[in-house]
C-alpha positions as CSV (number, residue, x, y, z in Angstrom):
1,X,-52.5,-35.5,65.2
2,X,-55.9,-36.0,66.6
3,X,-58.9,-35.0,65.0
4,X,-60.9,-33.8,67.7
5,X,-61.5,-29.9,68.0
6,X,-62.2,-28.6,71.7
7,X,-62.8,-24.9,71.9
8,X,-62.1,-24.8,75.5
9,X,-58.9,-26.0,77.2
10,X,-60.3,-28.5,79.4
11,X,-59.2,-32.0,80.7
12,X,-60.4,-34.8,78.9
13,X,-60.1,-38.6,78.5
14,X,-58.0,-39.3,75.7
15,X,-59.0,-41.8,73.0
16,X,-56.8,-44.0,70.7
17,X,-56.8,-41.2,68.1
18,X,-54.3,-39.3,70.4
19,X,-51.9,-42.3,70.7
20,X,-49.3,-40.7,68.4
21,X,-49.6,-37.3,69.8
22,X,-49.3,-38.3,73.4
23,X,-46.1,-40.4,72.5
24,X,-44.6,-37.5,70.8
25,X,-45.5,-35.1,73.9
26,X,-44.0,-37.3,76.5
27,X,-40.7,-38.1,74.5
28,X,-40.1,-34.3,74.1
29,X,-41.2,-33.6,77.8
30,X,-38.8,-36.2,79.4
31,X,-35.7,-35.6,77.1
32,X,-33.8,-35.1,80.3
33,X,-35.7,-37.4,82.9
34,X,-33.2,-38.9,85.2
35,X,-34.8,-42.3,85.2
36,X,-34.9,-42.8,81.5
37,X,-31.2,-41.6,81.4
38,X,-30.5,-44.5,83.7
39,X,-32.7,-47.0,82.3
40,X,-31.5,-46.4,78.6
41,X,-28.0,-45.6,79.3
42,X,-27.7,-41.8,78.5
43,X,-24.0,-42.3,77.8
44,X,-24.8,-44.8,75.1
45,X,-24.8,-43.8,71.3
46,X,-28.0,-45.6,71.4
47,X,-29.7,-43.6,73.7
48,X,-31.9,-41.4,71.8
49,X,-33.5,-44.6,69.6
50,X,-33.8,-46.5,73.3
51,X,-35.7,-43.7,74.9
52,X,-37.9,-43.2,71.7
53,X,-38.7,-46.8,71.7
54,X,-39.4,-47.1,75.6
55,X,-42.0,-44.6,75.6
56,X,-43.7,-46.1,72.4
57,X,-43.7,-49.2,74.3
58,X,-45.1,-47.6,77.7
59,X,-48.0,-45.6,75.8
60,X,-48.9,-48.8,74.0
61,X,-49.2,-50.6,77.5
62,X,-51.1,-48.1,78.9
63,X,-53.6,-48.1,76.0
64,X,-54.0,-51.9,75.9
65,X,-54.1,-52.2,79.5
66,X,-57.1,-49.9,79.3
67,X,-56.2,-47.5,82.3
68,X,-57.2,-44.0,82.2
69,X,-55.1,-41.3,80.0
70,X,-56.3,-37.7,80.4
71,X,-54.8,-34.6,78.5
72,X,-55.4,-31.2,77.8
73,X,-56.4,-30.2,74.2
74,X,-56.2,-26.6,73.2
75,X,-57.7,-26.2,69.7
76,X,-56.3,-29.5,68.0
77,X,-53.1,-29.6,69.6
78,X,-52.5,-31.8,72.5
79,X,-50.6,-29.6,75.2
80,X,-50.4,-32.2,78.6
81,X,-51.1,-35.7,79.3
82,X,-51.1,-38.0,82.3
83,X,-51.5,-41.9,82.6
84,X,-53.0,-43.2,85.6
85,X,-53.7,-46.6,87.2
86,X,-57.2,-47.2,89.1
87,X,-57.1,-48.7,92.7
88,X,-56.1,-52.4,92.8
89,X,-55.6,-52.5,88.9
90,X,-53.0,-55.0,87.5
91,X,-51.7,-55.2,84.2
92,X,-52.5,-58.5,82.6
93,X,-49.5,-60.7,82.3
94,X,-49.6,-61.2,78.7
95,X,-49.4,-57.5,78.1
96,X,-46.3,-57.0,80.4
97,X,-44.8,-59.8,78.6
98,X,-45.2,-58.5,75.3
99,X,-44.0,-55.0,76.7
100,X,-40.9,-56.8,77.9
101,X,-40.3,-58.3,74.6
102,X,-40.8,-55.2,72.8
103,X,-38.2,-53.7,75.5
104,X,-35.7,-56.6,75.1
105,X,-35.7,-56.1,70.9
106,X,-35.8,-52.5,70.7
107,X,-33.6,-51.5,73.8
108,X,-31.5,-54.7,74.6
109,X,-31.1,-56.8,77.9
110,X,-29.5,-54.1,80.1
111,X,-32.4,-51.5,79.7
112,X,-35.2,-54.2,80.4
113,X,-33.5,-55.4,83.5
114,X,-32.7,-51.7,84.9
115,X,-36.3,-50.9,84.2
116,X,-37.8,-53.8,85.8
117,X,-35.7,-53.3,88.8
118,X,-37.0,-49.5,89.2
119,X,-40.5,-50.6,88.7
120,X,-40.2,-53.4,91.4
121,X,-38.6,-51.1,93.8
122,X,-41.2,-48.2,93.2
123,X,-44.0,-50.7,93.8
124,X,-43.0,-51.6,97.1
125,X,-43.1,-47.7,98.1
126,X,-46.8,-47.6,97.3
127,X,-49.4,-47.3,100.0
128,X,-51.3,-50.7,101.2
129,X,-54.3,-48.7,101.1
130,X,-56.4,-48.7,97.6
131,X,-55.3,-46.0,95.9
132,X,-55.2,-44.0,92.0
133,X,-51.5,-44.3,90.8
134,X,-50.2,-41.4,89.0
135,X,-47.8,-43.0,86.4
136,X,-46.6,-40.2,84.5
137,X,-47.6,-36.4,83.9
138,X,-46.0,-34.1,81.1
139,X,-46.7,-31.1,79.4
140,X,-45.3,-30.1,76.1
141,X,-42.1,-27.9,76.5
142,X,-43.6,-25.0,74.5
143,X,-46.6,-24.9,76.6
144,X,-45.0,-25.2,80.0
145,X,-45.9,-22.4,82.4
146,X,-49.4,-22.0,81.7
147,X,-50.8,-24.1,84.7
148,X,-51.7,-27.3,82.7
149,X,-49.9,-29.5,85.0
150,X,-51.6,-28.0,87.8
151,X,-55.0,-28.7,85.9
152,X,-54.2,-32.5,85.5
153,X,-53.3,-32.8,89.2
154,X,-56.3,-31.3,90.1
155,X,-58.3,-33.4,87.8
156,X,-56.7,-36.4,89.2
157,X,-57.4,-35.5,92.6
158,X,-61.4,-35.2,92.1
159,X,-61.3,-38.4,90.5
160,X,-59.9,-40.1,93.4
161,X,-62.2,-37.9,95.7
162,X,-65.2,-39.4,93.9
163,X,-64.0,-43.1,93.8
164,X,-65.4,-44.7,97.0
165,X,-62.9,-47.4,96.5
166,X,-59.9,-44.8,96.7
167,X,-58.3,-43.3,99.7
168,X,-55.9,-41.3,97.8
169,X,-53.7,-40.5,94.8
170,X,-49.7,-41.9,94.7
171,X,-46.8,-41.1,92.9
172,X,-43.1,-41.0,92.7
173,X,-40.7,-38.7,91.5
174,X,-37.0,-38.6,90.8
175,X,-36.7,-34.9,90.6
176,X,-36.6,-32.9,93.6
177,X,-37.7,-29.7,92.2
178,X,-41.0,-31.8,91.6
179,X,-41.5,-32.0,95.4
180,X,-42.8,-28.6,96.0
181,X,-45.2,-28.6,93.0
182,X,-46.9,-31.7,94.2
183,X,-47.0,-30.4,97.7
184,X,-48.9,-27.6,96.8
185,X,-51.5,-30.1,96.0
186,X,-51.7,-31.8,99.0
187,X,-49.1,-34.6,98.3
188,X,-46.4,-35.4,101.2
189,X,-43.2,-37.4,100.7
190,X,-43.9,-40.9,102.4
191,X,-40.7,-42.8,101.8
192,X,-37.4,-42.1,100.3
193,X,-34.9,-44.6,98.6
194,X,-32.1,-45.0,96.4
195,X,-32.7,-47.2,93.1
196,X,-29.5,-47.7,91.5
197,X,-27.9,-44.0,90.8
198,X,-31.2,-42.5,91.5
199,X,-32.7,-40.6,94.4
200,X,-36.7,-41.5,94.5
201,X,-39.2,-39.6,96.4
202,X,-42.8,-41.6,97.0
203,X,-45.7,-39.4,97.9
204,X,-49.1,-39.5,98.6
205,X,-52.3,-37.2,99.0
206,X,-55.0,-38.7,100.9
207,X,-58.6,-38.1,99.9
208,X,-60.1,-35.3,102.3
209,X,-62.7,-37.7,103.7
210,X,-60.0,-40.1,104.4
211,X,-57.7,-37.4,106.1
212,X,-60.5,-36.0,108.2
213,X,-61.7,-39.7,109.4
214,X,-57.7,-40.1,110.0
215,X,-57.7,-37.0,112.1
216,X,-55.2,-35.7,109.4
217,X,-55.4,-32.2,108.5
218,X,-52.5,-31.9,106.6
219,X,-54.1,-31.2,103.2
């Protein structure tokens, strides 16, 4: 557990001391995630081990890349986390390679290939304009229903609005039930596609100044 104590449940930038906590939170929150079930082969007896190994590697990749990780801490407990990519950011090739090697060794060639195909397909749907990208967002299952996801989504929007290099925030989801949540924060579906057995929805929320100049009053 991280050592930081925060008296109020505010959104903060997470340091490396929260690495293990955020990994375990993601593992718990995404237990039934359709994407991970597809990539890691839910029918396999090795599914749980693969799933945990994948999240450990993904969190490590996020940290080593220096991309933002936001969280909400209640007392000394991490209750929500999200991973982001800044506008125009690209994960260095050597870090991509190291992640691929970890996945190959920990999960095998099948999950590595399926994961690469999914990542490539999703990247093709993102807006051409510079934007922040929401990689993942999760709330501790025992803390859900308290508005933590909404507070993180609001914080992400504020970062994008304050960034002159950004025209909005993009994300994708493979869970239809999530669409209405994102729509409440101004996101709209921009593309739908099938990736293997998955149905994926790409969504985008334009910054207000950009939406106004484009004549789009949807948010």
